[in-house]
N, CA, C and O of each residue as an XYZ file, in Angstrom:
496
protein
N      -6.299    -34.053    -17.209
C      -7.327    -32.971    -17.337
C      -7.509    -33.283    -18.998
O      -6.479    -33.836    -19.383
N      -8.365    -33.131    -19.975
C      -8.922    -33.141    -20.898
C      -8.229    -31.798    -21.340
O      -8.414    -30.760    -20.705
N      -7.392    -31.862    -22.495
C      -6.922    -30.828    -23.294
C      -7.907    -29.819    -23.495
O      -7.580    -28.714    -23.064
N      -9.237    -29.919    -24.138
C     -10.361    -29.489    -24.622
C     -11.303    -28.537    -23.763
O     -12.256    -27.812    -24.051
N     -10.638    -28.845    -22.593
C     -11.344    -28.607    -21.204
C     -10.715    -27.857    -20.547
O     -11.158    -27.409    -19.490
N      -9.477    -27.533    -21.048
C      -8.572    -26.363    -20.746
C      -8.305    -25.415    -21.303
O      -7.998    -25.142    -22.464
N      -8.484    -24.679    -20.051
C      -8.336    -22.975    -20.826
C      -7.155    -21.885    -19.921
O      -7.241    -21.796    -18.696
N      -6.083    -21.107    -20.713
C      -4.697    -20.860    -20.084
C      -4.931    -19.661    -20.053
O      -4.803    -19.088    -21.135
N      -5.462    -18.595    -18.544
C      -5.489    -17.438    -18.247
C      -3.942    -17.466    -17.756
O      -3.187    -18.180    -17.096
N      -3.932    -15.702    -18.809
C      -2.501    -14.899    -18.964
C      -2.128    -14.931    -17.198
O      -2.734    -15.617    -16.375
N      -1.317    -14.274    -16.994
C      -1.455    -13.409    -15.702
C      -2.238    -11.838    -16.370
O      -2.166    -11.458    -17.539
N      -3.020    -11.080    -15.132
C      -3.108    -10.062    -15.188
C      -2.098     -9.206    -14.536
O      -2.539     -8.333    -13.788
N      -0.827     -9.301    -14.685
C      -0.182     -8.151    -14.375
C       1.282     -8.573    -15.194
O       1.811     -9.664    -15.407
N       1.813     -6.630    -15.675
C       2.886     -7.297    -16.452
C       3.753     -7.285    -15.962
O       4.206     -6.186    -15.641
N       4.494     -8.519    -15.616
C       5.663     -9.362    -15.157
C       7.232     -8.312    -15.213
O       8.192     -8.172    -14.455
N       6.937     -7.896    -16.172
C       8.172     -7.278    -16.585
C       8.246     -6.191    -16.120
O       9.435     -5.913    -15.966
N       7.295     -5.029    -15.655
C       6.940     -4.035    -14.621
C       7.101     -4.658    -13.939
O       8.307     -4.875    -13.823
N       6.381     -5.305    -13.137
C       6.663     -5.541    -11.607
C       7.523     -7.050    -11.377
O       7.118     -8.212    -11.385
N       8.508     -6.624    -11.230
C       9.594     -7.805    -10.846
C      10.856     -6.986     -9.758
O      11.221     -5.819     -9.894
N      11.125     -7.509     -9.190
C      12.306     -7.064     -8.223
C      13.298     -6.115     -8.489
O      13.751     -5.443     -7.563
N      13.792     -5.940     -9.933
C      14.360     -4.747    -10.522
C      15.788     -4.646     -9.802
O      16.589     -5.560     -9.607
N      15.876     -3.549     -9.525
C      16.361     -2.531     -8.447
C      16.840     -3.085     -7.293
O      18.004     -3.240     -6.925
N      15.347     -3.490     -6.532
C      15.499     -3.751     -5.243
C      14.918     -2.854     -4.091
O      15.058     -1.675     -4.416
N      14.477     -2.950     -3.190
C      13.563     -2.304     -1.911
C      14.313     -0.900     -1.909
O      13.708      0.170     -1.953
N      16.362     -1.079     -1.825
C      16.401      0.774     -1.326
C      16.507      1.258     -2.242
O      16.399      2.484     -2.200
N      16.748      0.673     -3.464
C      16.459      1.550     -4.929
C      14.587      2.766     -5.302
O      14.086      3.806     -5.730
N      14.392      1.308     -4.612
C      12.479      1.938     -4.799
C      12.058      2.758     -4.102
O      11.235      3.596     -4.470
N      12.945      2.611     -1.998
C      12.665      3.565     -1.137
C      13.412      5.225     -1.524
O      12.833      6.263     -1.203
N      14.346      5.218     -2.027
C      15.257      6.018     -3.044
C      14.479      6.805     -3.547
O      14.333      7.953     -3.127
N      13.962      6.396     -4.362
C      13.022      7.151     -5.217
C      11.764      7.803     -4.899
O      11.323      8.799     -5.473
N      11.136      7.077     -3.804
C       9.879      7.400     -3.165
C       9.726      8.247     -2.511
O       8.692      8.832     -2.191
N      11.683      8.543     -1.998
C      12.004      9.443     -0.298
C      11.503      9.201      1.071
O      11.112      9.995      1.927
N      11.659      7.301      1.070
C      10.780      6.459      2.377
C      12.294      5.966      2.574
O      12.991      5.335      1.779
N      12.646      6.492      4.022
C      14.007      5.704      5.001
C      13.964      4.364      4.854
O      13.005      3.595      4.927
N      15.477      4.104      4.568
C      15.766      3.007      4.491
C      15.682      1.826      5.078
O      15.923      0.743      4.546
N      15.222      2.083      6.557
C      15.027      1.264      8.100
C      13.362      1.246      8.240
O      12.916      0.711      9.254
N      12.578      1.710      7.435
C      11.529      2.370      7.562
C      10.374      0.435      7.723
O      10.520     -0.337      6.775
N       9.661      0.099      8.605
C       8.192     -0.548      8.039
C       7.192     -0.389      7.381
O       6.208     -0.231      8.104
N       6.985     -0.357      6.351
C       6.153      0.257      5.472
C       5.198     -1.396      5.090
O       5.502     -2.453      4.537
N       4.023     -0.869      5.713
C       2.913     -1.849      5.202
C       1.999     -1.239      3.998
O       1.035     -0.779      4.609
N       1.817     -1.024      2.788
C       1.477     -0.856      2.210
C      -0.245     -1.100      1.617
O      -0.522     -2.287      1.447
N      -1.013     -0.416      1.404
C      -2.644      0.008      0.573
C      -1.936     -0.132     -0.289
O      -0.766      0.184     -0.071
N      -2.376     -0.783     -1.969
C      -2.410      0.153     -2.596
C      -3.908     -0.064     -3.400
O      -4.509     -1.105     -3.135
N      -4.601      1.007     -4.494
C      -6.004     -0.178     -5.108
C      -6.710      1.422     -4.551
O      -6.298      2.301     -3.795
N      -7.922      1.240     -5.340
C      -9.314      1.772     -5.039
C      -9.548      1.709     -3.773
O      -9.662      0.586     -3.281
N      -9.674      2.835     -2.959
C     -10.155      3.001     -2.017
C     -12.095      2.942     -1.412
O     -12.971      3.736     -1.069
N     -11.934      1.670     -1.571
C     -13.686      1.705     -1.380
C     -13.733     -0.138     -0.143
O     -13.105     -1.196     -0.093
N     -14.773      0.457      0.521
C     -15.330     -0.847      1.481
C     -14.155     -2.308      1.047
O     -13.179     -2.786      1.624
N     -14.832     -2.616     -0.169
C     -14.740     -3.973     -0.392
C     -13.130     -4.330     -0.743
O     -12.643     -5.385     -1.148
N     -12.655     -3.365     -0.509
C     -10.678     -3.954     -0.718
C     -10.566     -3.587      1.034
O      -9.591     -4.090      1.592
N     -11.233     -2.995      1.644
C     -11.103     -3.018      3.414
C      -9.437     -2.086      3.709
O      -8.500     -2.571      4.342
N      -9.440     -0.741      3.084
C      -8.141     -0.397      3.795
C      -8.217     -0.511      5.121
O      -7.230     -1.047      5.624
N      -9.297     -0.092      6.057
C      -9.705      0.304      7.251
C      -8.484     -1.142      7.979
O      -7.687     -1.148      8.917
N      -8.811     -1.951      7.191
C      -8.110     -3.676      8.019
C      -6.743     -3.312      8.582
O      -6.297     -3.486      9.716
N      -6.026     -2.597      7.177
C      -4.257     -2.397      7.541
C      -4.003     -1.188      8.287
O      -2.829     -0.875      8.482
N      -5.507     -0.018      9.006
C      -4.980      1.166      9.463
C      -5.435      0.470     10.970
O      -4.868      1.034     11.906
N      -6.214     -0.482     11.319
C      -6.288     -0.990     12.524
C      -5.124     -2.237     12.793
O      -4.530     -2.269     13.871
N      -4.905     -3.050     11.939
C      -3.746     -3.859     12.115
C      -2.577     -2.773     12.795
O      -2.339     -2.821     14.002
N      -2.006     -1.970     12.049
C      -0.931     -1.149     12.522
C      -1.503     -0.321     13.711
O      -0.762      0.638     13.924
N      -2.313     -0.352     14.356
C      -2.713     -0.132     15.391
C      -2.407     -0.386     16.634
O      -2.047      0.416     17.495
N      -2.595     -1.818     16.735
C      -2.723     -3.121     17.062
C      -1.461     -2.927     17.508
O      -1.034     -2.511     18.585
N      -0.713     -3.440     16.112
C       0.707     -3.580     16.268
C       1.219     -2.338     17.128
O       1.725     -2.802     18.150
N       1.266     -1.429     17.127
C       2.079      0.096     17.790
C       1.361      0.352     19.169
O       1.843      1.143     19.980
N       0.340     -0.254     19.381
C       0.021     -0.517     20.291
C       0.911     -1.875     21.692
O       1.042     -1.863     22.916
N       1.164     -2.491     20.975
C       1.552     -4.168     21.385
C       2.907     -3.534     21.593
O       3.311     -3.772     22.731
N       3.974     -2.606     20.683
C       4.829     -2.406     20.693
C       5.389     -0.801     20.382
O       6.018     -0.459     19.381
N       5.094     -0.169     21.205
C       5.040      1.402     20.940
C       6.557      1.965     20.269
O       6.846      3.085     19.849
N       7.255      0.904     20.340
C       8.504      1.618     19.911
C       8.943      1.938     18.137
O       9.617      2.873     17.702
N       8.183      0.618     17.244
C       8.011      0.502     16.468
C       7.390      1.766     15.322
O       7.178      1.752     14.109
N       7.244      2.760     16.339
C       6.498      4.031     15.548
C       7.492      4.897     14.517
O       7.482      5.291     13.351
N       8.612      4.952     16.045
C       9.533      5.670     14.606
C       9.657      5.574     13.521
O       9.840      6.490     12.719
N       9.553      4.099     13.250
C      10.151      3.381     11.775
C       9.144      3.613     11.041
O       9.384      3.905      9.870
N       7.635      3.553     11.521
C       6.438      3.031     10.822
C       5.836      3.802      9.319
O       5.945      4.817     10.008
N       5.624      4.002      8.765
C       5.332      4.720      7.016
C       4.407      3.435      7.203
O       4.597      2.236      7.403
N       3.148      4.409      7.015
C       2.215      3.323      6.618
C       1.347      3.946      4.852
O       0.159      4.252      4.948
N       1.934      4.056      3.607
C       1.584      4.276      2.377
C       0.286      3.856      2.769
O       0.098      2.838      3.436
N      -1.033      4.961      2.192
C      -2.133      4.635      1.182
C      -2.140      5.068      0.323
O      -2.200      6.297      0.315
N      -2.071      4.151     -1.257
C      -1.636      4.842     -1.936
C      -3.088      4.654     -3.099
O      -2.726      3.653     -3.717
N      -4.543      5.076     -3.737
C      -4.775      5.306     -4.827
C      -6.498      6.065     -4.054
O      -6.846      5.949     -2.879
N      -7.006      6.544     -4.790
C      -8.332      7.000     -4.471
C      -9.371      6.174     -4.317
O      -9.368      4.979     -4.612
N     -10.526      6.962     -3.725
C     -11.723      6.615     -3.998
C     -12.202      6.402     -5.491
O     -11.849      7.217     -6.344
N     -13.298      4.916     -5.947
C     -13.691      4.981     -6.686
C     -14.843      6.166     -7.113
O     -15.568      6.707     -6.278
N     -14.871      6.448     -8.506
C     -15.247      7.698     -9.131
C     -15.502      9.207     -8.157
O     -16.355     10.022     -8.507
N     -14.913      9.352     -7.311
C     -14.895     10.972     -6.581
C     -13.650     11.225     -6.769
O     -13.207     11.687     -5.718
N     -12.709     11.152     -7.702
C     -11.288     11.645     -7.235
C     -10.716     12.261     -6.290
O      -9.730     12.860     -6.721
N     -10.873     12.397     -5.188
C     -10.898     12.629     -4.507
C      -9.362     11.479     -3.635
O      -9.624     10.281     -3.526
N      -7.879     11.986     -3.093
C      -6.823     11.682     -3.410
C      -6.496     11.162     -1.532
O      -5.875     10.234     -1.014
N      -7.185     12.171     -1.074
C      -7.662     11.726      0.044
C      -9.167     11.779      1.347
O      -9.794     12.516      2.107
N      -9.032     10.201      0.753
C     -10.462     10.033      1.789
C     -10.623     10.157      3.132
O      -9.969      9.601      4.015
N     -11.679     11.042      3.258
C     -11.557     11.706      5.065
C     -12.072     10.466      5.506
O     -11.566     10.281      6.613
N     -12.942      9.353      5.171
C     -13.400      7.885      6.546
C     -12.112      7.677      6.656
O     -11.689      7.925      7.786
N     -11.085      7.199      5.661
C     -10.132      7.248      6.566
C      -8.639      7.610      7.172
O      -7.887      6.886      7.823
N      -8.429      9.266      6.647
C      -8.417     10.162      8.031
C      -8.817      9.873      8.727
O      -8.232      9.100      9.486
N     -10.079     10.282      8.958
C     -10.889     10.034     10.157
C     -10.654      8.661     11.438
O     -10.672      8.747     12.666
N     -10.462      7.565     10.622
C     -10.074      6.302     11.221
C      -8.856      6.581     11.487
O      -8.690      6.603     12.707
N      -7.658      6.869     10.740
C      -6.571      7.161     11.463
C      -6.228      7.935     12.493
O      -5.511      7.365     13.316
N      -6.499      9.034     12.718
C      -6.637      9.521     13.586
C      -8.044      9.236     15.366
O      -8.012      9.675     16.516
N      -8.695      8.620     14.863
C      -9.113      7.851     15.621
C      -8.388      6.321     16.320
O      -8.540      5.632     17.329
N      -7.861      6.322     15.554
C      -6.433      5.025     15.994
C      -5.658      5.404     17.357
O      -5.413      4.937     18.469
N      -5.368      6.858     16.350
C      -4.622      7.557     17.019
C      -2.666      7.015     16.189
O      -1.514      7.017     16.623
N      -3.550      6.532     14.468
C      -2.087      6.507     13.693
C      -1.493      7.657     12.622
O      -0.476      7.669     11.930
N      -2.532      8.566     12.789
C      -2.366      9.936     12.075
C      -1.481     10.078     11.194
O      -1.562     10.140      9.968
N       0.214     10.173     12.577
C       1.245     10.615     12.393
C       2.034      9.260     11.278
O       2.999      9.634     10.612
N       1.767      8.379     11.195
C       2.201      7.857     10.919
C       1.778      7.049      8.954
O       2.635      6.696      8.144
N       0.286      6.996      8.764
C      -0.589      7.249      7.778
C      -0.300      8.229      6.956
O      -0.654      9.388      7.175
N       0.544      7.770      5.661
C       0.244      8.873      4.170
C      -0.076      8.860      3.532
O       0.530      7.994      2.901
N      -1.110      9.417      2.701
C      -1.854      8.883      1.888
C      -1.702      9.824      0.671
O      -1.673     11.053      0.748
N      -1.545      8.608     -1.218
C      -0.680      9.239     -1.971
C      -2.272      9.045     -2.905
O      -3.182      8.230     -2.757
N      -2.101     10.139     -3.842
C      -3.212      9.941     -4.966
C      -2.463      8.513     -5.732
O      -1.524      7.827     -5.328
N      -3.508      8.364     -7.306
C      -3.434      7.024     -7.411
C      -1.784      7.609     -8.457
O      -1.383      8.731     -8.765
N      -1.221      6.178     -8.725
C      -0.126      6.455     -9.504
C       0.024      5.359    -10.137
O      -0.293      4.207     -9.840
N       0.888      6.104    -11.665
C       0.827      5.044    -12.666
C       2.136      3.438    -12.833
O       3.241      3.061    -12.444
N       1.183      3.093    -13.529
C       2.256      1.435    -12.966
C       4.029      1.190    -12.909
O       4.501      0.112    -12.547
N       4.740      2.162    -13.252
C       6.314      2.447    -12.922
C       6.094      2.896    -11.035
O       6.923      2.629    -10.165
N       5.229      3.362    -10.892
C       5.814      4.137     -9.533
C       4.949      2.817     -9.050
O       5.435      2.097     -8.178
N       3.819      2.543     -9.551
C       3.088      1.952     -7.883
C       3.832      0.605     -7.735
O       3.866      0.093     -6.616
N       4.636     -0.214     -9.136
C       6.046     -1.474     -8.991
C       7.148     -0.804     -7.994
O       7.975     -1.504     -7.410
N       7.088      0.631     -7.848
C       7.863      0.946     -7.315
C       7.445      1.427     -5.616
O       8.290      1.581     -4.734
N       6.399      1.553     -5.492
C       5.695      0.736     -4.076
C       5.794     -0.411     -3.518
O       6.136     -0.537     -2.342
N       5.505     -1.396     -4.299
C       5.738     -2.464     -4.345
C       6.529     -2.988     -4.187
O       6.265     -4.107     -3.747
N       8.289     -2.639     -4.413
C       8.798     -2.823     -4.181
C       9.334     -2.777     -2.600
O       9.673     -3.690     -1.846
N       9.239     -0.662     -2.332
C       9.096     -0.594     -1.109
C       8.818     -0.896      0.497
O       9.160     -0.553      1.628
N       7.661     -2.083     -0.478
C       7.050     -2.140      1.244
C       7.865     -3.294      1.634
O       8.767     -3.924      1.081
N       7.041     -3.401      3.178
C       7.848     -4.533      4.333
C       7.942     -5.726      3.499
O       8.453     -6.753      3.946
């Protein structure tokens, strides 16, 4: 390619902050999560475009296929809806209840980048 036609786009992620660091076990300990948990994570603005409902529906299917996983399942939803300032979006709470997974879904308000990095490290 012609070098004049190439633009360098640097990562939009702080690679110093979002690295493996001290690992999954330490992140889970800091967040108060069980070490043996299965943790599918949603983190971000809660809005239809990001489709957090897809994660909840997938967890429901997984638990339907293998109910023995329920005792180890923790589904954190970290973030809030755009513009509303709510920490627990009612629509997702209702969906979790309808799907029969409200007992494994945990809503957490938006967090700073250091804490967010721990959530990513802790996820399965």
